[in-house]
MDTraj code that builds the backbone (N, CA, C; nanometers):
import mdtraj as md
import numpy as np

residues = "MET ILE VAL ALA ALA ASN ASP LEU LYS LYS LYS GLY VAL LYS LEU ILE ASP GLU LEU ILE LYS LYS GLY ASN ASP ILE ILE ILE SER VAL ARG GLY LYS GLN LYS TYR VAL ILE VAL ASP ILE ASP LYS TYR GLU LYS LEU LYS ASP SER GLU ILE GLU LEU ALA TYR ILE GLU ALA MET LYS ASP PHE LYS GLU LYS ASP TYR HIS THR ASP ILE GLU ALA HIS ILE LYS ASN ILE SER".split()
xyz = np.array([
    [14.7565, 9.9471, 12.7533],
    [14.7660, 9.8050, 12.7275],
    [14.6535, 9.7365, 12.8039],
    [14.5761, 9.6561, 12.7354],
    [14.4686, 9.5799, 12.7989],
    [14.5149, 9.4357, 12.8152],
    [14.4985, 9.3838, 12.9361],
    [14.5408, 9.2477, 12.9683],
    [14.4200, 9.1721, 13.0220],
    [14.3997, 9.0528, 12.9721],
    [14.2914, 8.9683, 13.0229],
    [14.3287, 8.9168, 13.1612],
    [14.2314, 8.9064, 13.2489],
    [14.2549, 8.8572, 13.3845],
    [14.3201, 8.7196, 13.3813],
    [14.2832, 8.6379, 13.2842],
    [14.3420, 8.5044, 13.2707],
    [14.4926, 8.5114, 13.2474],
    [14.5364, 8.6046, 13.1600],
    [14.6800, 8.6203, 13.1346],
    [14.7521, 8.6644, 13.2612],
    [14.6905, 8.7538, 13.3337],
    [14.7497, 8.8003, 13.4588],
    [14.7581, 8.6860, 13.5591],
    [14.6558, 8.6046, 13.5627],
    [14.6532, 8.4897, 13.6537],
    [14.7670, 8.3931, 13.6210],
    [14.7920, 8.3718, 13.4929],
    [14.8959, 8.2773, 13.4499],
    [15.0369, 8.3330, 13.4679],
    [15.0562, 8.4607, 13.4322],
    [15.1913, 8.5171, 13.4282],
    [15.2249, 8.6041, 13.5482],
    [15.1239, 8.6488, 13.6212],
    [15.1435, 8.7207, 13.7462],
    [15.2217, 8.8500, 13.7379],
    [15.2981, 8.8748, 13.8433],
    [15.3719, 8.9995, 13.8596],
    [15.4753, 9.0178, 13.7492],
    [15.5281, 8.9092, 13.6974],
    [15.6266, 8.9188, 13.5891],
    [15.5668, 8.9939, 13.4700],
    [15.4437, 8.9630, 13.4353],
    [15.3760, 9.0312, 13.3250],
    [15.3578, 9.1794, 13.3562],
    [15.3179, 9.2093, 13.4780],
    [15.3002, 9.3497, 13.5180],
    [15.4319, 9.4246, 13.5059],
    [15.5396, 9.3667, 13.5588],
    [15.6712, 9.4306, 13.5505],
    [15.7107, 9.4586, 13.4060],
    [15.6914, 9.3623, 13.3188],
    [15.7279, 9.3788, 13.1777],
    [15.6505, 9.4940, 13.1140],
    [15.5218, 9.5000, 13.1401],
    [15.4393, 9.6032, 13.0781],
    [15.4655, 9.7416, 13.1366],
    [15.4848, 9.7498, 13.2668],
    [15.5132, 9.8782, 13.3315],
    [15.6471, 9.9330, 13.2825],
    [15.7472, 9.8461, 13.2639],
    [15.8780, 9.8905, 13.2147],
    [15.8668, 9.9543, 13.0769],
    [15.7681, 9.9141, 13.0000],
    [15.7459, 9.9726, 12.8674],
    [15.6762, 10.1080, 12.8778],
    [15.6419, 10.1488, 12.9988],
    [15.5787, 10.2780, 13.0201],
    [15.4288, 10.2770, 13.0021],
    [15.3700, 10.1608, 13.0055],
    [15.2262, 10.1491, 12.9837],
    [15.1488, 10.1454, 13.1149],
    [15.0300, 10.2043, 13.1128],
    [14.9321, 10.1760, 13.2166],
    [14.8673, 10.0453, 13.1735],
    [14.8247, 9.9667, 13.2675],
    [14.7690, 9.8353, 13.2348],
    [14.6223, 9.8337, 13.2742],
    [14.5383, 9.7982, 13.1797],
    [14.3958, 9.7831, 13.2069],
    [14.3665, 9.6342, 13.2120],
    [14.3065, 9.5900, 13.3212],
    [14.2711, 9.4492, 13.3368],
    [14.1269, 9.4315, 13.2919],
    [14.1069, 9.3399, 13.1991],
    [13.9704, 9.3110, 13.1551],
    [13.9256, 9.1789, 13.2157],
    [13.8013, 9.1764, 13.2567],
    [13.7408, 9.0563, 13.3136],
    [13.6179, 9.0245, 13.2290],
    [13.6203, 8.9074, 13.1700],
    [13.5127, 8.8652, 13.0794],
    [13.4860, 8.9683, 12.9701],
    [13.5957, 9.0234, 12.9178],
    [13.5856, 9.1175, 12.8072],
    [13.5528, 9.2608, 12.8449],
    [13.5347, 9.2882, 12.9744],
    [13.5022, 9.4240, 13.0182],
    [13.6186, 9.4821, 13.0978],
    [13.6553, 9.6065, 13.0653],
    [13.7626, 9.6728, 13.1379],
    [13.7176, 9.6996, 13.2809],
    [13.7997, 9.6526, 13.3775],
    [13.7561, 9.6599, 13.5168],
    [13.8563, 9.7270, 13.6104],
    [13.9859, 9.7066, 13.5904],
    [14.0878, 9.7597, 13.6812],
    [14.1992, 9.8264, 13.6019],
    [14.2737, 9.9143, 13.6703],
    [14.3898, 9.9787, 13.6099],
    [14.5080, 9.9616, 13.7039],
    [14.6233, 9.9304, 13.6461],
    [14.7475, 9.9225, 13.7228],
    [14.8408, 10.0299, 13.6682],
    [14.8929, 10.1129, 13.7579],
    [14.9923, 10.2142, 13.7207],
    [15.1104, 10.1995, 13.8155],
    [15.2275, 10.2489, 13.7733],
    [15.3413, 10.2399, 13.8644],
    [15.3203, 10.3365, 13.9810],
    [15.3920, 10.3146, 14.0888],
    [15.3686, 10.3875, 14.2137],
    [15.3947, 10.5368, 14.1990],
    [15.4945, 10.5755, 14.1182],
    [15.5227, 10.7178, 14.0992],
    [15.4038, 10.7891, 14.0352],
    [15.3465, 10.7272, 13.9333],
    [15.2303, 10.7874, 13.8675],
    [15.1113, 10.7920, 13.9637],
    [15.0926, 10.6864, 14.0413],
    [14.9836, 10.6821, 14.1397],
    [14.9970, 10.7968, 14.2397],
    [15.1185, 10.8175, 14.2906],
    [15.1407, 10.9239, 14.3886],
    [15.1137, 11.0612, 14.3275],
    [15.1526, 11.0807, 14.2007],
    [15.1242, 11.2078, 14.1336],
    [14.9737, 11.2280, 14.1183],
    [14.9022, 11.1217, 14.0841],
    [14.7567, 11.1310, 14.0717],
    [14.6924, 11.1666, 14.2055],
    [14.7379, 11.1032, 14.3135],
    [14.6838, 11.1327, 14.4466],
    [14.7149, 11.2769, 14.4865],
    [14.8390, 11.3223, 14.4585],
    [14.8755, 11.4605, 14.4889],
    [14.7869, 11.5580, 14.4120],
    [14.7602, 11.5278, 14.2857],
    [14.6737, 11.6134, 14.2040],
    [14.5328, 11.6182, 14.2612],
    [14.4847, 11.5040, 14.3069],
    [14.3516, 11.4960, 14.3660],
    [14.3434, 11.5823, 14.4925],
    [14.4463, 11.5755, 14.5752],
    [14.4502, 11.6552, 14.6984],
    [14.4599, 11.8036, 14.6647],
    [14.5433, 11.8374, 14.5663],
    [14.5581, 11.9771, 14.5265],
    [14.4261, 12.0334, 14.4729],
    [14.3554, 11.9559, 14.3940],
    [14.2260, 12.0002, 14.3414],
    [14.1257, 12.0223, 14.4552],
    [14.1235, 11.9324, 14.5520],
    [14.0331, 11.9483, 14.6669],
    [14.0675, 12.0760, 14.7439],
    [14.1967, 12.1044, 14.7587],
    [14.2399, 12.2260, 14.8276],
    [14.1950, 12.3501, 14.7509],
    [14.2143, 12.3493, 14.6192],
    [14.1742, 12.4632, 14.5361],
    [14.0237, 12.4869, 14.5471],
    [13.9459, 12.3797, 14.5430],
    [13.8004, 12.3919, 14.5552],
    [13.7604, 12.4446, 14.6930],
    [13.8288, 12.3979, 14.7971],
    [13.7986, 12.4447, 14.9330],
    [13.8319, 12.5934, 14.9477],
    [13.9445, 12.6352, 14.8909],
    [13.9825, 12.7760, 14.8990],
    [13.8853, 12.8640, 14.8205],
    [13.8373, 12.8151, 14.7083],
    [13.7373, 12.8888, 14.6297],
    [13.6102, 12.9073, 14.7129],
    [13.5650, 12.7984, 14.7760],
    [13.4466, 12.8074, 14.8622],
    [13.4695, 12.9068, 14.9759],
    [13.5890, 12.9045, 15.0339],
    [13.6210, 12.9948, 15.1444],
    [13.6164, 13.1403, 15.0980],
    [13.6792, 13.1684, 14.9834],
    [13.6820, 13.3056, 14.9318],
    [13.5425, 13.3551, 14.8962],
    [13.4579, 13.2643, 14.8480],
    [13.3216, 13.3014, 14.8097],
    [13.2238, 13.2901, 14.9270],
    [13.2797, 13.2607, 15.0447],
    [13.2004, 13.2427, 15.1672],
    [13.0898, 13.1388, 15.1486],
    [13.1224, 13.0348, 15.0741],
    [13.0282, 12.9256, 15.0471],
    [13.0560, 12.8104, 15.1440],
    [13.0333, 12.8375, 15.2712],
    [13.0542, 12.7371, 15.3753],
    [12.9680, 12.7724, 15.4962],
    [12.9548, 12.6774, 15.5857],
    [12.8767, 12.6979, 15.7078],
    [12.9682, 12.6806, 15.8280],
    [12.9357, 12.7535, 15.9339],
    [13.0161, 12.7420, 16.0554],
    [12.9426, 12.6725, 16.1685],
    [12.8197, 12.6304, 16.1430],
    [12.7489, 12.5579, 16.2485],
    [12.7037, 12.4216, 16.1971],
    [12.6929, 12.3286, 16.2867],
    [12.6644, 12.1900, 16.2511],
    [12.5256, 12.1731, 16.1902],
    [12.4271, 12.2469, 16.2393],
    [12.2914, 12.2335, 16.1855],
    [12.2867, 12.2720, 16.0376],
    [12.3528, 12.3816, 16.0026],
    [12.3560, 12.4244, 15.8626],
    [12.4305, 12.3222, 15.7767],
    [12.5361, 12.2671, 15.8316],
    [12.6123, 12.1661, 15.7580],
    [12.5271, 12.0419, 15.7317],
    [12.4590, 11.9942, 15.8336],
    [12.3729, 11.8762, 15.8186],
    [12.2639, 11.9035, 15.7153],
    [12.2045, 12.0220, 15.7213],
    [12.1001, 12.0579, 15.6249],
    [12.1575, 12.0612, 15.4829],
    [12.2785, 12.1107, 15.4686],
    [12.3432, 12.1221, 15.3375],
    [12.3749, 11.9859, 15.2764],
    [12.4131, 11.8892, 15.3575],
    [12.4509, 11.7579, 15.3028],
    [12.3349, 11.6603, 15.2955],
    [12.2199, 11.6949, 15.3519],
    [12.1051, 11.6034, 15.3498],
    [12.0264, 11.6167, 15.2220],
])
top = md.Topology()
chain = top.add_chain()
for i, resn in enumerate(residues, 1):
    res = top.add_residue(resn, chain, resSeq=i)
    for name in ("N", "CA", "C"):
        top.add_atom(name, md.element.get_by_symbol(name[0]), res)
traj = md.Trajectory(xyz[None], top)
């Protein structure tokens, strides 16, 4: 569901509650361009958990493939 910032400004949290209850993610458009997304907290927490899990999987892959450095100089060189 796409909502104009003006509608959100006029109707506020009541509008968000109504749309979230329908099971929709809400995209806020500003001057006709999609700019923000509102999701309910449960979905947000699942997304954050997925992000953390993916980072863990990537870190473990690097560890198994020995794709890491144990000294600060090598680390600095790698990120520069």
